[in-house]
N, C-alpha and C positions, 0 to 999 in steps of 0.2 A: 642446453648449457648456457650459463650466463657469463659473458665476457665483459670486464670493466677494469679501470686503472685506478690504482690506490698508491699514493706516495710516489707517482711517477712510474710505477710498474704494472704490467698487465697481470691480472689475476682471473682465475676461473672458478665458477661454483656450478654444480649440477643440481638440477631439480627434476621433479616428477613430470611436470607438464610444462608447456610453453608459457602459459600465464604466470605460473610460479617462477619460472626463469626470468620472465620480463619484470616481475616484481622485485626479484633479487637485484637486478641490474639497476632498476630505479632507485632502490634503497641505497646500494652501494655508491652510485654515481652521486646521489643527493647527499650522502654523508660526506663524501670528499669535497664536493662543492661548499657545503655548510662549513666544514672546517677551514676552508679558504676565506669565505667572504660572509659568513653568518648564515643564518636559517634561510633555506630555499622552500619554495611552495611544495616541492616533491617531498622533502624530508619531513616537513612539518605536517603536511597533510596526512601522510601514511601513519605517523605517530599519533596524530589527533584522533583518527578514526578509530585507532585501537582502543582509545580510552574515552571516546565520546559517549555521554550519558544522557543525552537529550536536553531539552530546555526547561522541563518541569523541575520545580524545586524537590519534589518528593517522588519522582518517576525516574526509571532507569529503562533505556531502550533495550530490547532484547538483541540477541546475537544475530538473529536473522536480518533485522533492519541495519545493524552494523555491517554485516557482510554485503549488504545490498549497496550501502553508502560507499564502501570500498570497491565494489565493481564499478559503481558510476564514476567514482573519482579516476580510476585507472583508465577506464574506457573513454572518457571524455576530457575532463580538466587537465590530467596529467599527460594525456595524448596531445593536447594542443599546446600547452605551456612547456617551453624547453626545461631540461632538468636544472640547468644553472639559472633559472628565473627566480629571483629573491622575492619574499613577500612584499617587501617595500616598492618593488618594481610594478605591482599590480594596482595601477590606478584606474579610475573610471574609464578612460578611452580603451584600455587593454580588456578590462572586463566586458565592455560593449562589443569588442571586436571577438571575444570568445562566444558571446551569445549569437552574433551574426554568423559565425563559423557553424555553430550547432544548427541554425536555421537553413544553412546551405548543405548540411551533411546528408549524404545519401546512404541508406543502410544496405544490408546484404540483398535485399529483395528490389533494390533500385528505387526506393521510395525515400522521400524526405521524412525527417523526424516530425511527428505531429506535436502540436503545441503542449500537450501533456508530457510527452517524452522529453522535450527541451526543458520544460520546467523541472522535471525530474533530475535531469543531468546537471542543472544549475543549483539545486537545493543543498547538496552536500558541500559544494565549494562556498556557497553563501554562508553556511553555518561554520565552516572552517575559517573563513576571513573574519567572521564576527567574533570567534574566539580568539583569533589572533590580534584583533584590534583591542579587545579587553586586556590582553596581555602586553599591550604597547609595542607590538611588533610591526606595525604598520606606518610608523612615524609619529612624531608628536602631535597630539590632538586629533589623531585620526579616528574617524567613526566607522562602524561596519557598513560596508557598501551593499546597497539593495540592488541585486541583479535580477532584473525581469526581462524574460524573453520578449522579443518584439515579433509580431506576426509578420510574415513575409509581405513583400510589395508595401512595406512601410507603414502598415496599419498597427495601431497600438494593441499590445497584448491585453486580452481580457480574461478575467478569471470568471468562468461560467458558473452560474449558481447551480447547485445540486438538482438534477432533472428527476421528477418523480411522476408517477402515473395517478390519473384521477381514479375514483373508484370505478367508473365505466370502463377506463382503459384497462384497469387491473383485471376487472371481471372478463373482458374480451381476451386478454393474454392468458389467463388461467384456463379459459374454455378452449384455447388452442394448444395447450399443453398436453402431450399424450397422457393417457390415464396412468400409466405406470410411474411417470415422474411427477404427477400433480401433487402428491403429498409433500414432496421435497420443495416445490415451488411455493406452495401454500404455507409451508413453514417459514421459508425465507421472507415471504410478504408479510406474515403476521408476527414475526419475532425480530426482523432486522438482522439475523445473523449474516455474518460474512459467509460466502460460499466455502472458504477454508474451514471455517468452524463447523458448518453444517455437516460436510462430508466426514468430519473427524468424530462425529457423535456416535457413541456406542450405546448399546441397550441399557446399560447400567446408569447412563446420563439421562435417561427419559423416565420420569415418574408418570406413567401413562394411565395407571389405574387409581390414582389418588382422586379425592373430591375436587381439588384444583390441580389438574395436570400441569406439569412444567418440565422445562428443559434446563439442564445444567451444562453451561459452557466451560470446559476445562481444558481443551487443547485444539490444535488446528493441524491441517495437512497441507503443506506448501511445498510446490515442486515435487510431491511425492514423498516428502519427508515429514515425519511426525514431530510437531514442536509445540510449544506453548502458545496461548493467544498473542495477539499483537503486542499486548502490554499486560502489566499484572491487573489493570482494570478490566481487562477482557474476560476475566473469570467472574461469571455472573449466572443468575438463575432467572429464567423468563417464563411466565405463564403461557399456556396455549389453551385452546378451546377444546372442550370434551369431544366434539365431533372430530376435529382434526387428531386427537389423541386416540380415538378408536381406529381411524384409518392407518395411523402409524403403527399401533399395535397389531392389526391384521397384516400389514406389509411385512412385519419381521416376526411372525407368531412362532417360527421354529428356530430362532436364533438364541445362542447363549448370551450371558450378560456382557461378556467382553467383546462381542462381535459388533461390527459396525452396523448402525441403523440403516444407512443407504449404501448400496453396492452396485457395482456394474455387472457386466456379464461374467458368469462363473464365479461371482463373489469378489471380484476385482475392486480395488479402491478406485472411487470415481476420480475423474481428472477434470477440473473446471474447464479447460480448453475444449475437451470432447463434448461437454454438455453445451458449452456455447455454440459450437458448430453444428452439432447433430440435433439439438433440441430447441435452444433459445432464439436463434436467429430466424429460423423458418417460422416459428410460433409467432414472433414479434412482428414479422412481415405480414402474416396472414391477419393479426390483430390490428394493423394499422399504426403500430408503434415501432417502426424498424430501428430506432435508436436504443430501445430498452435492452438491457443485459441483466445478469444476475445481480449486480450491485444496484442496479436501478430499484429493485424490490426492497433493498435496505434503505435507500432514500425515501422511497413510498412509505414504508413502515414509520419512519420518523415523522413525515408529513402527517401521516394519520394519527399518531401520538399527539403531535402538536394541536391538531384539530379537536382531539378529545379532551384538551386541556392540560396535558402533561406539562410540568414545570421544567425549565432547563436543567435542574439537578437531576430529576427523575428521568428526563430524556438521556442525560449523560450516563447514568447508571444503566439504563436499559440497552443502549447502544455500545456500551463498553469503551467510551472515550476517556482520555486521561484527565480532562478537566471540563468543566461547564463552559469555560471561555471558548474552548475548541468547538463544542457543540454549537455554540452561538454564532461562531465563525461561519459554520457549515449551514446551519438551518434557521438563522436568525430572521431571514428575510421571509419565513413562513409564518411567524407567530402571529400576524395579523391576517393571514389569508383563510378562506374558508374552502373546505373540501367536502363537507356534508355533516350529517348529524352524528355519526357513530365511527368508532375505530373498528369494529367488527367487520369481518370479510364476508359475512352473511351465515356464519356457523354458529353454534351454541357452545 
């Protein structure tokens, strides 16, 4: 039950979950404060996230990203700032205090938030304030504030370059992957698919008996829910080697066209968390690359493509990014590096 005051009177609303009740109370309290003294962060942020369409001129973020932004706002920014905090009140010192609070925050397991989690918590607030600044809600001549988390003990926050495996490291890692899982991880390394995209592949998405075998990326599975790719640019077709195509065909020889290409025990949908803890972590430790995870194979594929001479535009389309500029932001530091003579993983 959400209890709040409106026009000086106490009111109640019921919801199915505590989170929904909390959001109702945030909304109603913020609406009342807004009527009295102009827009507050709480009211503006919740309305903004409902209509946020991303920064790209021709792109629209999907509902999954919007839901994640909403969750992060409610869990962090709106939990830190009071409901009556006005947009104009959020200056640089208060923004810095929010970041410092995030760096000291302890999660349910008793651990501090890692730098990536702190950055993720800041991003939706940063985008929200940027939008508010363009609308003139942060004061005359105000500019969007850049909120960058600072590492603990006073060290400056650093954005790590994408880590990738060398060919030797990749070969060692694949050798340590159990045989039943190797086709999946070879696919990840040679195509750069996100793990959510790979576990959603159906037999009908794989042209395995063509002269040039290929994989069609059309959907993803996130948190057990079937959804579209991360953005409309995620829908793409990627070639694979004939050797890998033969192993994939043998892996799913008796399955129908609509069945999943990769499944777990008794045909269950794969979960990335299970793969990480049951397969990847131990294999990476044995291979001498304990930091490697499923997404590392995506970065490795991008590095190999760059070394093979792929242009930023081709790399953008291959990886399913929304723009070549985003691709360069992530992988531009690799364009002058050398990893070896070929993109191939050693298969035909």
